[in-house]
NUBAVO-700646 format. One record per residue: residue number from 1; x negated, y, z of N, C-alpha, C, O in turn; residue in one letter. Coordinates in Angstrom, 2 decimals, m for minus. Last residue first. Example, Ala and Ser with C-alpha at 12.3 -4.5 7.8 and 13.67 -1.06 7.14 Angstrom:
<sites>
 num  n.east n.north    n.up ca.east ca.north   ca.up  c.east c.north    c.up  o.east o.north    o.up residuo
   2  m12.85   m2.25    7.08  m13.67    m1.06    7.14  m12.90    0.03    7.87  m13.41    1.14    8.04       S
   1  m13.19   m5.69    7.80  m12.30    m4.50    7.80  m13.20   m3.30    7.80  m14.24   m3.32    8.46       A
</sites>
This chain:
<sites>
 num  n.east n.north    n.up ca.east ca.north   ca.up  c.east c.north    c.up  o.east o.north    o.up residuo
 170  m14.62   38.14  m21.85  m13.57    40.01  m21.19  m13.02   40.43  m22.58  m12.35   41.45  m22.70       R
 169  m13.22   35.57  m22.18  m13.90    35.76  m22.40  m13.32   36.86  m21.56  m12.28   36.89  m20.89       P
 168  m12.58   32.98  m18.22  m11.79    33.70  m19.97  m13.08   34.84  m20.46  m13.91   35.15  m19.60       F
 167  m11.90   30.03  m16.93  m12.76    31.18  m17.37  m11.93   31.90  m18.87  m11.24   31.61  m19.84       E
 166  m12.12   28.07  m13.92  m10.94    29.21  m15.23  m11.33   29.91  m15.70  m11.30   30.95  m15.04       I
 165  m13.48   25.43  m12.63  m13.48    26.46  m13.37  m12.61   27.13  m14.02  m12.25   26.50  m15.01       L
 164  m11.71   23.55   m9.45  m11.68    24.03  m11.60  m12.32   24.91  m11.30  m12.22   25.45  m10.20       K
 163  m12.84   21.11   m7.48  m13.18    22.81   m8.60  m12.68   22.97   m9.86  m13.08   22.64  m10.98       L
 162  m11.67   19.00   m4.96  m12.39    18.87   m6.75  m12.26   21.05   m6.34  m11.84   21.80   m5.46       K
 161  m12.16   18.65   m2.65  m12.21    17.35   m3.67  m12.29   17.84   m4.44  m13.14   17.35   m5.18       S
 160  m12.68   19.10    0.62  m13.02    20.06   m1.13  m13.32   18.79   m1.36  m14.12   18.01   m0.84       P
 159  m10.72   17.52    3.29  m12.04    17.45    2.43  m11.58   17.98    1.17  m10.54   17.63    0.60       K
 158   m7.99   17.11    4.34   m9.73    17.53    5.18  m10.65   17.50    3.79  m11.77   17.32    4.28       S
 157   m7.04   15.11    1.88   m6.96    14.88    3.54   m8.10   15.22    3.68   m9.10   14.54    3.45       D
 156   m7.80   16.99   m0.25   m7.81    16.36   m0.21   m7.63   15.51    0.94   m8.67   14.86    0.88       V
 155   m8.22   20.73   m1.77   m8.61    19.94   m1.15   m7.75   18.50   m0.67   m6.57   18.86   m0.67       I
 154   m9.00   22.15   m4.91   m7.99    21.20   m4.49   m8.95   20.41   m3.08   m9.99   19.76   m3.22       T
 153   m9.50   25.61   m6.18   m9.81    24.60   m5.04   m8.99   23.29   m4.61   m8.14   23.57   m3.77       L
 152  m10.40   27.52   m8.98   m9.13    26.61   m8.28   m9.61   25.55   m7.39  m10.14   24.57   m7.92       L
 151  m11.94   29.93   m9.56  m11.67    28.39   m9.13  m10.55   28.22   m8.80   m9.81   29.04   m8.27       I
 150  m12.52   32.31  m12.22  m12.19    32.25  m10.83  m12.31   30.71  m10.46  m12.97   30.14  m11.33       C
 149  m13.61   34.79  m14.70  m14.16    33.29  m13.93  m12.71   33.49  m12.46  m12.21   34.51  m11.99       T
 148  m15.28   36.39  m17.78  m13.93    36.28  m16.31  m13.61   35.21  m16.05  m13.28   34.45  m16.96       R
 147  m17.89   36.50  m19.14  m16.73    36.19  m18.79  m15.80   35.85  m17.53  m15.89   35.09  m16.57       F
 146  m20.03   38.41  m19.29  m19.72    37.66  m20.24  m17.81   37.67  m20.08  m16.91   38.37  m20.56       Q
 145  m20.36   40.83  m16.57  m20.28    39.59  m17.30  m19.68   39.65  m18.18  m18.83   40.52  m18.35       H
 144  m20.67   43.60  m15.78  m21.13    43.92  m16.94  m21.33   42.09  m17.10  m22.36   41.77  m17.69       F
 143  m17.19   45.66  m15.68  m18.72    44.86  m15.28  m19.34   44.55  m16.05  m19.06   44.91  m17.19       G
 142  m13.63   45.06  m15.85  m14.52    46.16  m15.43  m15.69   45.48  m14.53  m15.60   44.98  m13.40       H
 141  m12.52   43.37  m15.94  m12.38    43.68  m17.07  m13.76   44.44  m16.72  m14.79   44.31  m17.37       K
 140  m11.85   40.02  m13.12  m11.83    41.73  m13.78  m12.39   42.04  m14.89  m13.02   41.06  m15.29       G
 139  m12.68   38.50  m11.98  m11.89    37.68  m12.56  m10.68   38.96  m13.34   m9.53   38.94  m13.80       I
 138  m16.36   37.19  m11.51  m14.90    38.17  m11.65  m13.97   38.27  m12.37  m14.21   38.17  m13.58       A
 137  m17.04   34.42   m8.78  m17.78    35.54  m10.32  m16.57   36.57  m10.33  m15.89   36.76   m9.32       G
 136  m16.92   33.11   m7.01  m15.51    32.42   m8.82  m16.10   33.81   m9.24  m15.51   34.34  m10.18       P
 135  m18.80   31.53   m4.90  m18.02    32.70   m5.90  m17.49   32.81   m6.88  m18.06   32.26   m7.82       N
 134  m18.84   29.32   m2.32  m17.91    29.97   m3.49  m18.52   30.95   m3.88  m19.00   31.51   m2.89       I
 133  m20.70   26.43   m0.47  m20.81    28.20   m1.23  m20.25   28.73   m2.06  m21.00   28.87   m3.02       H
 132  m20.77   24.88    1.92  m19.96    24.90    0.35  m20.13   26.49    0.01  m19.50   27.46    0.41       L
 131  m22.92   23.99    4.71  m21.70    24.45    4.43  m21.45   24.39    2.36  m22.23   23.70    1.72       L
 130  m25.17   23.18    5.97  m24.02    22.03    5.44  m22.55   23.33    5.13  m21.38   23.20    5.48       N
 129  m27.08   24.93    6.09  m25.95    25.42    6.92  m24.82   24.73    6.69  m23.70   25.15    6.97       Y
 128  m28.89   23.38    4.57  m29.69    24.39    5.35  m28.59   24.62    6.62  m28.92   24.57    7.81       K
 127  m27.24   22.91    2.16  m28.38    21.58    2.94  m28.30   22.83    4.58  m27.45   22.72    5.47       K
 126  m25.02   24.19   m0.04  m25.64    24.88    0.65  m26.24   23.38    1.99  m25.32   22.97    2.69       V
 125  m23.87   23.38   m2.34  m24.42    23.21   m1.40  m25.34   23.67   m0.69  m26.53   23.41   m0.87       K
 124  m22.28   26.36   m4.83  m23.47    25.12   m4.13  m23.35   24.66   m2.98  m22.70   25.40   m2.25       E
 123  m20.87   27.94   m7.24  m20.94    26.99   m6.67  m21.75   25.94   m5.72  m21.76   24.74   m5.98       V
 122  m20.40   31.05   m8.78  m21.77    30.16   m8.18  m21.24   29.60   m7.33  m20.91   30.31   m6.38       L
 121  m20.46   33.75  m10.67  m19.81    32.83  m10.55  m20.61   30.66  m10.03  m21.02   29.67  m10.63       C
 120  m21.55   36.98  m10.94  m22.22    35.39  m11.43  m20.62   34.08  m10.35  m20.25   34.23   m9.18       I
 119  m20.46   39.08   m9.39  m19.89    39.21  m10.72  m20.36   37.69  m11.49  m19.72   37.27  m12.45       H
 118  m21.25   39.02   m6.62  m22.51    39.22   m7.69  m21.57   39.87   m9.57  m21.92   40.66  m10.45       S
 117  m19.07   39.89   m5.15  m19.99    40.62   m5.10  m20.47   40.55   m6.56  m20.32   41.40   m7.44       H
 116  m17.97   36.82   m2.81  m18.05    38.08   m4.57  m18.91   38.28   m4.73  m19.83   37.46   m4.66       G
 115  m17.71   34.17   m1.44  m18.12    35.43   m1.11  m17.78   36.19   m2.35  m16.84   35.58   m2.85       C
 114  m17.00   32.08    1.29  m16.99    32.67    0.19  m17.36   34.13   m0.43  m17.24   35.14    0.27       V
 113  m18.08   28.25    2.44  m18.51    30.26    2.46  m17.97   30.50    1.42  m18.07   29.71    0.48       F
 112  m16.98   25.89    4.59  m16.68    27.00    3.68  m17.14   28.07    3.13  m16.46   29.06    3.38       I
 111  m17.21   25.54    7.07  m17.79    23.98    5.91  m17.73   25.32    4.54  m18.60   25.40    3.67       D
 110  m18.77   27.93    8.85  m18.71    27.57    7.85  m18.41   26.03    7.72  m19.23   25.24    8.18       P
 109  m19.99   28.77   11.56  m20.64    27.79   11.13  m19.54   27.02   10.25  m19.24   25.85   10.52       N
 108  m20.16   31.30   12.97  m18.94    30.64   12.30  m18.83   29.30   12.35  m17.96   28.66   12.93       Y
 107  m23.04   32.48   13.45  m22.21    31.99   14.74  m20.80   31.59   14.02  m20.01   31.57   14.97       E
 106  m24.60   31.63   11.08  m24.61    31.17   12.03  m23.69   30.81   13.48  m23.56   29.82   14.20       E
 105  m22.46   33.10    9.36  m22.61    32.02    9.42  m22.86   31.28   10.18  m22.13   30.33   10.44       I
 104  m22.87   35.69   10.11  m22.08    35.30   10.50  m21.64   33.73   10.30  m20.72   33.20   10.92       L
 103  m25.70   36.39   10.14  m25.60    36.16   11.18  m24.07   35.25   11.78  m23.86   34.61   12.81       K
 102  m25.82   36.44    7.70  m26.08    34.80    7.69  m25.84   34.86    9.70  m25.81   33.87   10.43       R
 101  m24.29   38.53    6.55  m23.69    37.01    6.07  m25.11   36.05    7.35  m24.89   34.87    7.61       S
 100  m26.10   40.34    7.38  m25.09    39.79    8.41  m24.65   39.07    7.89  m24.22   38.31    8.76       K
  99  m28.20   39.81    5.76  m28.45    39.88    7.35  m26.74   39.45    8.21  m26.40   38.69    9.12       A
  98  m27.77   37.77    2.96  m28.30    39.35    3.55  m27.94   38.15    4.79  m27.68   36.96    4.94       N
  97  m29.40   34.82    1.61  m28.09    35.71    2.19  m28.72   36.92    2.77  m29.92   37.06    3.02       Y
  96  m31.22   33.47    0.15  m31.43    34.99    0.45  m30.21   35.82    0.45  m29.90   36.84   m0.17       R
  95  m29.65   30.70    0.36  m31.71    30.69    0.31  m31.34   32.30    0.72  m31.13   32.35    1.93       G
  94  m27.65   31.39   m1.43  m28.03    30.52   m0.99  m28.97   30.62   m0.98  m29.59   30.70   m2.04       P
  93  m27.37   35.39   m1.78  m26.92    33.95   m2.49  m27.50   32.92   m1.26  m27.80   33.44   m0.19       R
  92  m25.54   38.23   m1.13  m26.13    37.80   m1.51  m25.95   35.67   m1.71  m24.96   34.94   m1.74       G
  91  m22.24   38.85   m0.05  m23.08    37.69    1.37  m24.80   37.45    0.67  m25.55   36.75    1.35       A
  90  m20.06   40.48   m0.39  m21.49    41.65   m0.21  m22.27   40.30    0.69  m22.78   40.49    1.79       I
  89  m17.17   39.78    0.97  m17.73    40.16   m0.20  m19.18   40.36   m0.37  m18.77   40.29   m1.53       H
  88  m16.45   37.30    2.80  m16.84    38.41    2.58  m16.94   38.91    1.08  m16.72   38.14    0.14       I
  87  m15.76   34.56    4.53  m14.77    35.10    3.82  m15.69   36.59    3.31  m15.03   37.34    4.03       M
  86  m14.52   31.17    5.93  m15.28    32.23    6.16  m15.80   32.85    4.82  m16.25   32.08    3.97       L
  85  m13.45   28.53    7.36  m13.81    28.88    5.74  m14.47   30.34    6.40  m14.90   30.28    7.56       V
  84  m13.34   25.16    8.43  m13.19    25.96    8.92  m13.90   27.38    7.61  m14.90   27.03    6.99       K
  83  m10.18   22.64    7.86  m11.97    23.59    7.37  m12.02   24.73    7.68  m11.10   25.50    7.42       L
  82   m8.00   21.91    8.17   m9.29    21.16    9.03  m10.30   22.18    8.96  m11.10   22.49    9.85       G
  81   m6.50   23.39    6.67   m6.66    22.19    6.23   m7.86   21.53    7.22   m8.54   20.60    6.79       E
  80   m7.82   25.58    7.78   m7.19    25.91    6.84   m7.29   24.48    6.81   m8.47   24.17    6.98       V
  79   m9.10   28.95    8.99   m9.18    27.34    9.26   m8.01   27.18    8.19   m7.35   28.12    7.76       E
  78  m11.48   31.66    9.54   m9.53    31.43    9.22   m9.90   29.44    8.77  m10.95   28.99    8.31       F
  77  m12.71   35.30    8.64  m12.64    33.22    8.95  m11.33   33.10   10.04  m10.65   33.79   10.80       F
  76  m13.07   37.04    6.93  m12.14    36.68    7.66  m12.86   35.56    7.80  m13.56   35.02    6.95       L
  75  m14.52   41.20    6.80  m14.64    39.52    6.83  m13.55   39.35    7.18  m12.79   40.22    7.60       Y
  74  m13.30   43.64    6.34  m14.51    43.50    6.41  m14.66   41.90    5.52  m14.82   41.57    4.34       E
  73   m9.56   43.22    6.14  m11.30    42.75    6.68  m11.84   42.81    6.10  m11.58   42.29    5.02       P
  72   m7.30   45.14    4.70   m7.69    44.40    4.57   m9.03   44.19    5.47   m9.69   45.23    5.49       F
  71   m5.21   47.75    4.79   m4.76    45.93    4.76   m5.23   45.19    5.41   m4.70   44.56    6.32       E
  70   m7.44   49.47    4.81   m6.74    49.93    5.84   m5.31   48.32    6.28   m4.77   47.98    7.34       A
  69   m8.63   48.72    2.66   m9.83    48.69    3.70   m8.35   48.97    4.81   m8.55   48.37    5.87       R
  68   m7.03   50.07    0.76   m7.04    49.03    0.70   m8.31   48.29    2.03   m8.62   47.11    1.89       I
  67   m7.28   52.57    1.62   m5.61    51.60    1.55   m5.65   50.42    1.43   m4.76   49.64    1.76       E
  66   m9.66   53.10    1.07   m9.01    54.04    2.19   m7.49   52.65    2.61   m7.06   52.14    3.65       T
  65  m10.35   51.10   m1.58  m11.11    52.58   m0.76  m10.62   52.44    0.27  m11.07   51.42    0.80       G
  64  m13.67   49.47   m2.51  m12.19    49.44   m2.28  m12.56   50.66   m1.26  m13.54   51.10   m0.66       D
  63  m16.11   48.67   m3.76  m15.71    49.48   m4.36  m13.76   50.22   m4.33  m13.02   50.83   m5.10       I
  62  m16.87   46.99   m1.97  m17.92    48.03   m2.16  m16.37   48.92   m2.53  m15.73   49.61   m1.74       N
  61  m13.77   44.89   m0.53  m15.30    45.05   m1.03  m15.68   46.52   m0.89  m15.15   47.27   m0.07       G
  60  m11.86   43.58    1.73  m12.46    44.14    1.13  m13.65   44.64    0.53  m14.62   44.78    1.28       Y
  59  m10.70   40.22    1.60  m11.06    41.07    2.16  m11.90   42.13    1.18  m12.47   41.77    0.15       V
  58   m7.71   37.95    1.92   m8.38    38.91    1.59   m8.96   39.72    2.27   m8.47   40.17    3.30       A
  57   m4.82   36.12    0.91   m5.79    36.03    2.34   m6.80   36.83    1.96   m7.16   36.12    1.02       R
  56   m1.56   35.44    0.92   m2.81    35.92    0.47   m3.36   35.77    1.58   m2.96   35.48    2.71       L
  55    1.11   32.84   m0.52    0.74    33.49    0.53   m1.14   33.77    0.59   m1.95   32.86    0.41       P
  54    2.06   33.54   m4.02    1.40    32.81   m2.99    0.81   33.84   m1.88    0.32   34.97   m1.99       A
  53    2.53   34.85   m5.87    2.63    33.62   m6.37    2.27   32.83   m5.19    2.16   31.61   m5.26       R
  52    3.59   38.00   m4.48    4.45    37.13   m5.25    3.90   35.88   m5.86    4.78   35.45   m6.61       L
  51    0.41   38.56   m3.98    1.36    37.96   m2.95    2.59   37.18   m3.21    2.88   36.13   m2.64       K
  50   m0.84   39.41   m6.14   m0.49    37.54   m5.97   m0.10   37.38   m5.11    0.04   36.20   m4.80       L
  49    1.16   41.85   m6.51    1.45    41.16   m7.55    0.77   39.77   m7.06    1.45   38.79   m7.37       A
  48   m0.28   42.94   m4.35    1.00    43.05   m4.27    1.97   41.98   m5.24    3.05   41.47   m4.94       D
  47   m3.06   43.29   m5.32   m2.85    42.01   m4.09   m1.65   42.08   m4.12   m1.32   40.93   m3.83       T
  46   m2.97   45.20   m7.33   m3.63    43.84   m7.69   m2.96   42.72   m6.22   m2.52   41.58   m6.34       V
  45   m1.43   46.99   m6.78   m0.84    46.86   m6.95   m1.56   44.88   m7.82   m1.02   43.95   m8.42       E
  44   m3.76   48.66   m4.83   m2.43    47.39   m4.35   m1.85   47.08   m5.27   m1.05   46.35   m4.68       P
  43   m7.46   48.33   m6.35   m6.06    49.09   m6.14   m4.96   48.01   m5.48   m5.14   46.79   m5.54       K
  42   m9.74   47.01   m5.75   m9.39    47.55   m6.47   m8.36   48.61   m6.38   m8.69   49.80   m6.36       G
  41  m11.62   44.78   m5.15   m9.40    44.19   m5.59   m9.35   45.66   m6.16   m8.84   45.63   m7.28       I
  40  m13.22   43.48   m4.15  m13.53    44.54   m4.79  m12.20   44.41   m5.68  m12.06   43.90   m6.80       D
  39  m12.89   40.85   m1.98  m13.04    41.49   m2.58  m13.44   42.26   m3.66  m14.24   41.61   m4.34       G
  38  m11.75   37.65   m3.11  m13.00    37.76   m2.32  m13.49   39.48   m2.45  m14.56   39.57   m3.05       A
  37   m8.66   36.03   m1.92   m9.37    37.09   m2.97  m10.78   37.48   m2.24  m10.90   37.59   m1.02       H
  36   m7.34   33.20   m2.31   m8.23    33.90   m1.69   m8.90   34.32   m2.52   m9.53   33.80   m3.44       W
  35   m3.91   31.75   m2.79   m5.02    32.89   m2.76   m6.41   33.00   m1.83   m6.32   32.85   m0.62       I
  34   m2.36   28.34   m1.27   m2.82    29.87   m0.94   m3.31   30.47   m2.13   m3.21   29.59   m2.98       E
  33   m1.26   27.07   m2.93   m0.72    26.91   m1.74   m0.86   28.31   m0.91   m0.09   29.02   m0.27       D
  32   m0.33   25.90   m6.51   m1.48    26.96   m5.49   m0.62   26.87   m4.13    0.58   26.62   m4.19       V
  31    0.60   23.64   m8.16    0.97    24.34   m6.97    0.24   24.89   m6.65   m0.44   24.03   m6.11       K
  30   m1.46   23.66  m10.87   m1.15    22.52  m10.00   m0.08   23.80   m9.39    0.06   24.82  m10.06       A
  29   m2.82   24.11  m13.41   m1.54    22.83  m13.63   m1.45   22.21  m12.72   m1.35   20.99  m12.70       D
  28   m3.61   27.09  m14.47   m3.68    26.69  m13.32   m2.59   24.93  m13.21   m1.44   25.09  m12.79       I
  27   m3.82   28.77  m16.72   m4.72    27.24  m16.99   m4.55   26.81  m15.20   m5.49   26.18  m14.72       E
  26   m1.37   30.77  m16.14   m1.53    29.84  m17.11   m2.40   28.08  m17.29   m2.04   26.96  m17.66       D
  25   m2.70   31.79  m14.64   m2.18    31.27  m14.28   m1.36   30.53  m15.02   m0.65   29.66  m14.52       W
  24   m4.78   33.44  m16.07   m4.67    32.87  m15.50   m4.09   31.70  m14.91   m4.77   30.70  m14.66       Y
  23   m3.46   36.37  m16.81   m3.43    34.81  m18.12   m4.39   33.83  m17.22   m5.00   33.19  m18.07       D
  22   m2.75   38.67  m15.65   m2.86    37.37  m14.52   m2.12   35.78  m15.56   m1.26   34.91  m15.44       E
  21   m4.10   41.66  m14.97   m3.67    40.52  m15.79   m3.74   39.23  m15.21   m4.60   38.79  m14.45       G
  20   m5.01   43.45  m13.20   m3.69    43.17  m12.61   m3.41   41.88  m13.97   m2.40   41.19  m13.81       T
  19   m7.91   45.29  m11.56   m7.29    44.47  m12.91   m5.71   43.59  m12.64   m5.61   43.11  m11.51       Y
  18   m8.75   46.28  m10.37   m8.51    47.35  m10.61   m6.98   46.23  m11.84   m5.91   46.39  m12.42       S
  17  m11.67   44.32   m9.94  m11.51    45.58   m9.85  m10.42   46.96  m10.77  m10.78   47.96  m11.41       H
  16  m11.85   42.17   m8.86  m10.38    41.79   m9.55  m10.31   43.71  m10.13   m9.30   44.28  m10.56       S
  15  m13.51   40.56   m7.06  m14.22    41.16   m8.38  m13.39   41.46   m9.13  m13.68   41.22  m10.30       D
  14  m12.33   36.97   m6.80  m13.12    38.54   m6.74  m13.24   39.52   m7.53  m13.07   39.37   m8.74       S
  13  m10.03   34.46   m5.67  m10.96    35.48   m6.76  m11.42   35.70   m6.59  m11.89   34.94   m5.74       L
  12   m9.23   30.48   m5.75   m9.81    31.70   m4.75  m10.77   32.51   m6.28  m11.49   32.08   m7.19       I
  11   m6.65   29.36   m5.26   m7.07    30.07   m6.18   m8.08   30.86   m5.23   m7.83   31.61   m4.29       L
  10   m5.80   25.97   m3.83   m6.27    27.45   m3.34   m7.16   28.07   m4.33   m8.30   27.61   m4.46       I
   9   m3.84   23.18   m2.71   m4.08    23.80   m3.84   m4.61   25.63   m3.57   m3.79   26.43   m3.15       N
   8   m3.93   19.77   m0.99   m3.81    21.42   m1.26   m4.48   22.11   m1.83   m5.70   21.98   m1.73       Y
   7   m2.70   16.95   m1.03   m3.49    17.89   m1.25   m2.88   19.92   m1.11   m1.94   20.72   m1.14       I
   6   m2.67   14.05    1.30   m2.38    15.48    1.69   m3.92   16.05    0.69   m5.12   15.96    0.91       K
   5   m1.76   10.99    0.08   m2.39    11.93    0.97   m1.82   13.69    0.97   m0.74   14.20    0.66       Q
   4   m0.30    7.84    1.71    0.20     9.29    1.30   m0.58   10.40    1.27   m0.42   11.11    2.26       H
   3   m1.98    4.84    0.62   m1.94     5.96    1.57   m1.01    7.14    1.17   m1.09    7.35   m0.04       K
   2   m0.48    1.97   m0.83   m0.88     2.86   m0.77   m0.95    5.03    0.24   m0.16    5.97    0.30       K
   1   m0.96   m1.21    0.00   m0.61     0.23    0.21   m0.75    0.67   m0.38   m1.42    0.04   m1.20       M
</sites>
């Protein structure tokens, strides 16, 4: 007899830079249980639209003004499906995290660490901190990136199980 699996899907975005286009939804073939936005939202209309799709967790980024900063924190630590998650906009990359990110990682000991800012999609298992580093790249049209990217993370029975890269030309 096959055991019933608990499946939880999360759309991970960053660096919208006020772009509210939602063409990436056409590429998502599963119900999204939550959306995580790792900063540089740009304008409240972006998060207003996302909230209509699924519950949203977000942090502000360096381009975000007072209205976004009043609604969202600089970093978030939370648990979902038994996994500890830490999210911040500017972090650096594995092996070269900035001082604030290193301090937060050491304090919270997350299973998943989500950041943005670089506009470069990067997913890496970081052995030093025993965490999964996820930078979804940039979903907006502003910046130097050649492709717009986001990630669909599937958690099965409290374990990150599958990552789907969703990619579009600018």
